[in-house]
C-alpha positions, -999 to 999 in steps of 0.1 A, spaced: 261 594 489 283 591 464 320 601 461 326 638 450 341 636 411 374 641 405 362 661 376 326 665 362 320 665 323 291 696 315 272 688 283 257 719 268 243 735 239 268 769 228 234 784 230 234 779 267 267 794 275 263 822 299 243 795 318 268 766 317 294 792 328 274 801 362 266 764 366 307 753 359 313 784 384 291 774 416 305 740 414 341 758 411 334 776 442 322 746 460 357 724 453 338 703 420 365 704 390 342 711 357 356 708 321 334 718 291 338 727 257 339 765 253 361 770 287 390 749 269 391 748 236 408 774 221 418 783 187 432 754 165 433 723 189 413 692 178 381 699 195 369 666 185 397 649 202 393 672 230 359 662 238 369 626 238 403 635 262 379 650 284 348 620 286 375 594 295 390 611 322 359 627 340 342 602 364 307 622 365 285 637 337 260 669 336 238 674 308 219 707 308 186 704 295 170 731 270 154 728 238 184 741 222 202 714 242 176 687 230 180 696 193 220 697 198 236 668 177 270 674 198 252 671 230 232 640 214 269 625 209 280 635 239 254 619 259 252 589 237 290 582 250 283 588 286 257 563 284 276 533 272 309 539 291 302 519 323 323 543 345 294 568 342 264 545 357 248 562 381 270 597 377 249 609 347 227 638 361 205 659 338 197 696 347 168 709 335 173 745 325 144 752 302 113 732 292 118 707 274 117 668 264 146 651 276 135 620 260 140 635 226 179 639 234 182 604 243 153 578 259 175 566 287 172 601 302 134 594 313 143 566 336 170 591 352 161 613 378 164 650 372 173 687 392 156 714 380 174 750 383 144 766 388 154 785 405 192 780 404 206 782 437 179 752 447 193 733 419 227 734 427 222 731 464 205 698 452 233 688 428 260 690 455 240 670 478 244 645 452 282 647 471 272 655 503 285 690 496 268 718 510 256 744 495 275 782 503 252 810 496 
């Protein structure tokens, strides 16, 4: 069992915004703080700087895997940053939301255990189990 995150960075394609909001809502409902770009970046803020600050501040990294995420330059950049940051060693969680090839996004993902979000509640329960948090329906 791992320590509960102080904050999770939730990397995703903007095409998967609804799903990302749903994932973040479930994590927050279970007491896990989450950062993701659509919620936190507004107006003229320097969003690239905000992403960098969030990556430095968060202690867990979750990537929502869909074909759109695999094709996203920004998801690739965020994941690349997490993969080279030692604090994320053993703290990167690939969530498979749709059939896709995680290795096409970054080859190291093929060595990590993935969690399927199909069905959604089962996947969230498995994710929470990493931190010893019981799923509450």
